[in-house]
C-alpha positions as CSV (number, residue, x, y, z in Angstrom):
1,X,77.0,95.5,64.7
2,X,74.1,94.1,66.6
3,X,74.0,91.0,64.5
4,X,77.6,90.5,65.3
5,X,76.9,90.7,69.0
6,X,74.0,88.3,68.6
7,X,76.3,85.8,67.0
8,X,78.8,86.1,69.9
9,X,76.1,85.4,72.3
10,X,74.9,82.4,70.4
11,X,78.5,81.1,70.4
12,X,78.6,81.4,74.2
13,X,75.3,79.7,74.6
14,X,76.5,76.8,72.5
15,X,79.7,76.6,74.6
16,X,77.7,76.5,77.8
17,X,75.4,73.8,76.3
18,X,78.3,71.6,75.1
19,X,80.6,72.1,78.1
20,X,78.4,72.6,81.2
21,X,81.4,72.0,83.5
22,X,83.6,74.9,82.2
23,X,84.3,77.6,84.6
24,X,83.5,81.4,83.9
25,X,87.2,82.2,83.3
26,X,87.5,79.2,80.9
27,X,84.5,80.3,78.9
28,X,85.9,83.9,78.7
29,X,89.3,82.7,77.3
30,X,87.5,80.5,74.9
31,X,85.2,83.1,73.4
32,X,87.6,86.0,73.8
33,X,85.4,88.2,76.0
34,X,85.7,89.6,79.4
35,X,84.6,87.8,82.6
36,X,81.9,90.4,83.3
37,X,80.3,89.8,79.8
38,X,80.4,86.1,80.2
39,X,78.9,86.3,83.8
40,X,76.0,88.7,82.5
41,X,74.9,86.6,79.6
42,X,75.3,83.3,81.4
43,X,72.9,84.6,84.2
44,X,70.5,85.6,81.4
45,X,70.6,82.2,79.8
46,X,69.8,80.5,83.1
47,X,66.9,82.7,83.9
48,X,65.4,82.2,80.4
49,X,62.3,79.8,80.1
50,X,63.2,78.8,76.6
51,X,65.8,79.5,74.0
52,X,64.5,81.9,71.3
53,X,66.1,84.7,69.1
54,X,64.9,87.3,71.6
55,X,67.1,85.7,74.3
56,X,70.3,86.7,72.3
57,X,69.1,90.3,71.5
58,X,70.2,93.3,73.5
59,X,67.9,94.6,76.1
60,X,66.7,98.2,76.2
61,X,68.6,100.5,78.4
62,X,65.7,102.7,79.0
63,X,64.5,103.0,82.6
64,X,61.9,100.2,83.5
65,X,60.0,102.4,85.9
66,X,59.3,106.1,86.1
67,X,60.7,107.9,89.0
68,X,57.9,109.3,91.3
69,X,58.0,112.9,92.1
70,X,57.9,114.2,95.7
71,X,54.9,116.2,96.8
72,X,55.8,119.5,98.5
73,X,54.1,118.1,101.8
74,X,56.9,115.3,101.8
75,X,59.7,117.8,101.1
76,X,58.6,120.1,103.8
77,X,58.3,117.1,106.2
78,X,61.8,116.0,105.3
79,X,63.2,119.4,106.0
80,X,61.2,119.9,109.3
81,X,62.5,116.5,110.6
82,X,66.1,117.4,109.8
83,X,65.6,120.7,112.0
84,X,63.4,119.0,114.7
85,X,65.3,115.8,115.3
86,X,68.6,117.7,116.1
87,X,67.1,118.4,119.6
88,X,66.0,114.9,120.0
89,X,69.4,113.1,119.0
90,X,71.6,115.8,120.2
91,X,73.3,115.8,116.8
92,X,72.5,116.3,113.1
93,X,70.6,113.4,111.8
94,X,71.1,111.7,108.5
95,X,69.0,110.3,105.7
96,X,68.4,106.9,107.5
97,X,67.1,108.5,110.8
98,X,64.9,110.9,108.7
99,X,63.4,108.0,106.7
100,X,62.5,106.1,109.9
101,X,60.6,109.0,111.3
102,X,59.1,110.0,107.8
103,X,57.3,106.7,107.4
104,X,55.7,107.2,110.8
105,X,54.8,110.8,110.3
106,X,50.9,110.9,110.8
107,X,50.3,113.8,108.6
108,X,52.2,112.4,105.6
109,X,50.5,108.9,106.0
110,X,47.1,110.6,106.2
111,X,47.5,112.1,102.8
112,X,48.5,108.9,101.2
113,X,51.3,110.4,99.1
114,X,54.4,108.7,97.8
115,X,57.0,108.4,100.6
116,X,60.6,107.8,99.4
117,X,62.6,104.7,100.7
118,X,66.0,105.7,99.3
119,X,68.5,107.6,101.5
120,X,69.8,109.2,98.2
121,X,66.3,110.9,97.6
122,X,66.5,112.4,101.3
123,X,70.0,113.6,100.6
124,X,69.0,115.3,97.5
125,X,66.0,117.0,99.2
126,X,68.3,118.2,102.0
127,X,70.8,119.5,99.5
128,X,68.1,121.4,97.5
129,X,66.7,122.7,100.7
130,X,69.9,124.3,101.8
131,X,70.5,121.9,104.8
132,X,73.7,120.5,103.3
133,X,76.3,123.2,102.4
134,X,77.8,123.1,98.9
135,X,81.6,123.2,99.0
136,X,82.9,125.6,96.6
137,X,86.5,124.9,95.5
138,X,88.2,128.1,94.6
139,X,91.2,128.1,92.2
140,X,93.9,130.3,93.6
141,X,96.6,130.7,90.9
142,X,100.3,130.7,91.9
143,X,101.6,134.0,92.5
144,X,104.2,134.7,89.9
145,X,107.7,136.1,90.8
146,X,109.6,138.6,88.6
147,X,111.0,137.0,85.5
148,X,114.1,134.9,85.8
149,X,114.5,135.3,89.4
150,X,112.9,132.0,90.7
151,X,113.6,128.7,88.9
152,X,112.2,125.2,89.5
153,X,114.3,122.2,88.7
154,X,113.6,118.4,88.7
155,X,114.5,115.1,87.0
156,X,112.4,113.3,84.4
157,X,113.0,109.7,83.4
158,X,112.6,107.9,80.0
159,X,112.5,104.1,80.7
160,X,115.6,103.0,82.5
161,X,118.3,104.3,80.1
162,X,117.7,108.0,80.0
163,X,117.2,110.6,82.7
164,X,116.8,114.3,81.9
165,X,117.4,117.4,83.9
166,X,114.8,120.2,83.5
167,X,114.7,123.9,84.7
168,X,111.8,126.2,84.3
169,X,111.4,129.7,85.3
170,X,108.4,130.3,87.7
171,X,107.8,133.9,86.5
172,X,107.6,133.3,82.8
173,X,107.4,129.6,82.2
174,X,110.5,129.7,80.1
175,X,112.2,126.3,79.7
176,X,115.6,127.6,80.8
177,X,117.6,124.4,80.4
178,X,117.5,120.7,79.6
179,X,120.4,118.1,80.1
180,X,120.4,114.4,79.8
181,X,122.5,111.5,81.4
182,X,122.0,107.8,81.8
183,X,121.5,108.3,85.5
184,X,122.1,111.3,87.8
185,X,123.8,111.0,91.1
186,X,124.9,113.6,93.7
187,X,128.0,114.5,91.7
188,X,126.5,114.7,88.2
189,X,123.4,116.6,89.6
190,X,125.8,119.2,91.1
191,X,127.6,119.4,87.7
192,X,124.4,119.8,85.9
193,X,123.5,122.7,88.2
194,X,127.0,124.3,87.7
195,X,126.5,124.0,83.9
196,X,123.1,125.5,84.2
197,X,124.4,128.7,86.1
198,X,127.4,129.0,83.7
199,X,125.2,129.2,80.6
200,X,122.1,130.9,82.0
201,X,123.3,133.1,84.9
202,X,122.3,133.2,88.5
203,X,118.6,133.3,89.7
204,X,117.7,134.6,93.2
205,X,116.0,131.2,94.3
206,X,116.0,127.6,93.1
207,X,113.1,125.4,94.0
208,X,113.5,121.5,94.0
209,X,112.0,118.5,95.8
210,X,113.8,116.4,98.5
211,X,115.6,114.2,96.2
212,X,118.6,112.7,97.9
213,X,120.7,113.7,94.9
214,X,119.9,117.3,95.9
215,X,119.7,117.1,99.7
216,X,121.8,114.1,100.4
217,X,119.2,113.1,103.2
218,X,115.3,113.2,103.4
219,X,115.8,114.4,107.0
220,X,114.4,117.9,107.7
221,X,117.2,118.7,110.0
222,X,119.9,117.3,107.7
223,X,123.2,118.9,107.3
224,X,123.5,121.0,104.1
225,X,124.5,118.9,101.2
226,X,127.3,119.9,98.8
227,X,124.6,121.3,96.4
228,X,122.9,123.4,99.0
229,X,126.3,124.8,100.2
230,X,127.2,125.5,96.6
231,X,124.0,127.5,95.9
232,X,124.3,129.5,99.2
233,X,127.9,130.4,98.7
234,X,126.9,131.8,95.2
235,X,124.1,133.9,96.7
236,X,121.3,131.7,95.5
237,X,118.6,130.8,98.0
238,X,117.7,127.1,97.9
239,X,114.0,126.6,98.2
240,X,113.3,122.8,98.8
241,X,109.8,121.7,98.9
242,X,108.2,119.7,101.8
243,X,108.1,115.9,101.4
244,X,105.5,114.6,99.1
245,X,104.4,118.0,97.7
246,X,105.1,118.0,94.0
247,X,102.3,120.5,93.6
248,X,104.5,123.2,95.0
249,X,106.8,123.0,92.0
250,X,103.9,122.8,89.2
251,X,105.8,124.4,86.3
252,X,108.7,122.0,86.1
253,X,106.2,119.1,86.8
254,X,104.1,120.2,83.9
255,X,107.0,120.9,81.6
256,X,108.4,117.4,82.2
257,X,105.1,115.9,81.2
258,X,105.1,118.1,78.0
259,X,108.6,117.0,77.2
260,X,107.6,113.3,77.4
261,X,104.4,113.6,75.5
262,X,105.5,116.0,72.8
263,X,109.0,115.2,72.2
264,X,110.6,112.0,73.8
265,X,107.8,109.6,73.5
266,X,107.3,110.6,69.9
267,X,110.8,110.5,68.7
268,X,112.1,107.7,71.0
269,X,115.7,108.4,71.5
270,X,118.0,105.3,72.0
271,X,120.6,107.0,74.2
272,X,121.2,110.1,76.3
273,X,123.1,111.8,73.5
274,X,120.1,111.6,71.1
275,X,117.8,112.6,73.7
276,X,120.0,115.7,74.6
277,X,119.9,116.8,70.9
278,X,116.1,116.3,70.6
279,X,115.5,118.2,73.8
280,X,117.8,121.1,72.7
281,X,115.8,121.5,69.5
282,X,112.5,121.1,71.3
283,X,113.5,123.7,73.9
284,X,113.9,126.3,71.1
285,X,110.5,125.4,69.8
286,X,109.0,125.5,73.2
287,X,110.3,129.0,74.1
288,X,109.8,130.7,70.7
289,X,106.9,129.0,68.8
290,X,104.8,126.9,71.1
291,X,101.8,128.6,72.4
292,X,101.9,128.5,76.2
293,X,98.5,128.5,77.9
294,X,99.8,129.5,81.4
295,X,98.5,132.6,83.1
296,X,101.7,134.5,82.4
297,X,102.0,133.7,78.8
298,X,98.3,134.1,77.8
299,X,98.4,131.6,75.0
300,X,101.8,132.9,73.5
301,X,105.3,131.4,73.3
302,X,107.2,132.5,76.5
303,X,109.8,134.6,74.5
304,X,107.0,136.3,72.8
305,X,105.2,137.2,76.0
306,X,108.5,138.3,77.6
307,X,110.5,139.9,74.9
308,X,112.7,141.9,77.3
309,X,114.2,139.9,80.0
310,X,116.5,141.4,82.7
311,X,120.2,140.8,82.7
312,X,121.0,138.0,84.9
313,X,124.2,137.8,87.3
314,X,127.2,135.7,86.1
315,X,129.2,133.4,88.1
316,X,131.9,135.1,90.4
317,X,135.7,134.5,89.9
318,X,136.2,133.8,93.6
319,X,133.9,132.3,96.1
320,X,133.8,132.3,100.0
321,X,133.4,128.6,100.6
322,X,132.1,129.1,104.3
323,X,129.5,131.8,103.3
324,X,126.7,129.3,103.8
325,X,127.3,129.3,107.7
326,X,125.1,132.5,108.1
327,X,122.1,130.8,106.7
328,X,122.4,127.9,109.2
329,X,123.2,130.0,112.2
330,X,121.6,128.5,115.4
331,X,120.2,125.6,113.3
332,X,120.0,122.3,115.3
333,X,121.1,118.9,114.0
334,X,119.6,116.0,116.0
335,X,121.7,112.9,116.5
336,X,122.0,109.8,118.6
337,X,125.3,109.3,120.4
338,X,127.0,105.9,119.3
339,X,128.1,103.3,121.6
340,X,131.6,104.7,121.3
341,X,130.4,108.2,122.4
342,X,130.8,109.6,118.7
343,X,128.4,111.5,116.6
344,X,128.7,111.9,112.9
345,X,127.8,115.1,111.1
346,X,128.4,115.2,107.5
347,X,131.6,113.3,106.9
348,X,133.2,114.3,110.3
349,X,133.1,112.7,113.7
350,X,132.7,114.5,117.1
351,X,133.4,112.8,120.4
352,X,130.7,113.7,122.9
353,X,131.6,111.1,125.5
354,X,130.8,107.5,126.3
355,X,128.6,108.8,129.2
356,X,126.0,109.9,126.5
357,X,126.1,106.6,124.6
358,X,122.5,105.9,123.2
359,X,121.4,109.4,124.2
360,X,119.9,112.0,121.8
361,X,121.8,115.2,121.5
362,X,121.3,118.3,119.4
363,X,124.2,120.1,117.7
364,X,123.5,123.8,117.4
365,X,125.6,125.7,114.8
366,X,127.1,129.0,115.9
367,X,128.1,130.8,112.6
368,X,130.0,133.7,114.5
369,X,132.3,131.3,116.4
370,X,132.2,128.6,113.7
371,X,131.3,126.1,116.4
372,X,129.0,123.3,117.2
373,X,127.3,123.4,120.6
374,X,126.4,119.9,121.8
375,X,123.1,120.2,123.8
376,X,121.7,117.4,126.0
377,X,118.5,118.0,127.8
378,X,118.7,121.7,127.2
379,X,122.3,122.0,128.7
380,X,125.5,122.6,126.7
381,X,127.8,119.7,127.4
382,X,130.5,120.5,124.9
383,X,131.6,122.8,122.1
384,X,133.4,121.6,118.8
385,X,135.0,123.6,116.0
386,X,133.2,122.8,112.8
387,X,135.2,120.5,110.7
388,X,135.5,120.8,107.0
389,X,135.6,124.5,106.8
390,X,138.1,126.2,104.5
391,X,138.7,129.7,105.9
392,X,139.8,131.4,102.7
393,X,138.3,132.5,99.4
394,X,138.7,130.1,96.5
395,X,138.6,130.4,92.7
396,X,135.3,129.2,91.3
397,X,136.8,126.4,89.4
398,X,138.9,125.2,92.6
399,X,135.7,125.6,94.7
400,X,133.5,123.5,92.0
401,X,136.0,120.7,92.1
402,X,136.0,120.6,95.9
403,X,132.1,120.5,96.0
404,X,132.1,117.7,93.3
405,X,134.6,115.6,95.4
406,X,132.3,116.0,98.5
407,X,129.4,115.0,96.3
408,X,131.4,112.0,95.0
409,X,132.0,110.8,98.6
410,X,128.4,111.0,99.4
411,X,127.7,108.7,96.4
412,X,130.3,106.4,97.6
413,X,128.7,106.3,101.1
414,X,125.3,105.5,99.6
415,X,126.6,102.8,97.5
416,X,128.2,101.2,100.5
417,X,125.0,101.5,102.5
418,X,123.1,99.7,99.6
419,X,125.7,97.1,99.4
420,X,125.5,96.3,103.1
């Protein structure tokens, strides 16, 4: 191998000799090596007195000089300077300041011992002497809820043609469900959640990120999306994570990576239908045969670690479509009044008055009276009946179709915004 490298270096030497006007990038392209490799050997060729076989041989990587050990006198002087100079400089001094005073210390200079010149050496002495605290990063495992009570859901993507919907139970690491589509929007995401609940029952909580397909808006005070209202009306507590915190849903994030590495990237499906079939087969393997190294499973498949799972609740026959109001009682929705005096909340408009055009107002939701109270500078300026409420229970199928239609309207609004 070394002889092959020597031959490559000789080729570079000949190229430099025959083409002295060539740039480094031109030489690297001609010889097929990296820029750093060409720069290193070009520099050695320039520094060489004469060309010989030794010029093309690798140089030893052994240290050229022996590191000098510090005497206890110097170590104690460094630690003493760290403590004493704090009163002089009115702050904790660093390695450079200590080096300055160390080289002027009369006791150290009198003994003619080795005095370091590198700040790294001073830093190492301070750390060994306990002057720099060592940060201990403790691992705090995620607290596991009861089995099948708290799920995490998210989307994974395979190139631009396939997107897959993944749900994992936080308590057991069971891969609850996978679904695929070419691309999910607010309507198909809601439909995927409905299919999830129909086939697997109802959890108590469902955690997800602030994807606009779930929440319809990134705003923290956003009006509840059709998906949020859908979950609340079914008795499921939505648990959205704060922005840019994927670490708060670690189980589904890790599972999506596993699905990519162990299934999709290996089998390379060509369309969502093939991907759905592959994920369905892999889901059975994941839950029944694949050793899961999570703290809950202890290197066992999830269904082996949790053979007895509690019975889950099923979807109700009728739903109160306005049950979500209680969860948003006294919640504030901040808006800016338009030039026409109108404020938009969800898909509905509320006329506050042209006198408040351009002003910021807050709409407080009153669940008992089913009203919005418009607040301006702490004062109630108007009360509005909440538009879009239904007032009567609905059959589940009819309620689902209603929510899908609302989600569809959100998709149309987002498309219009992109087009404009």
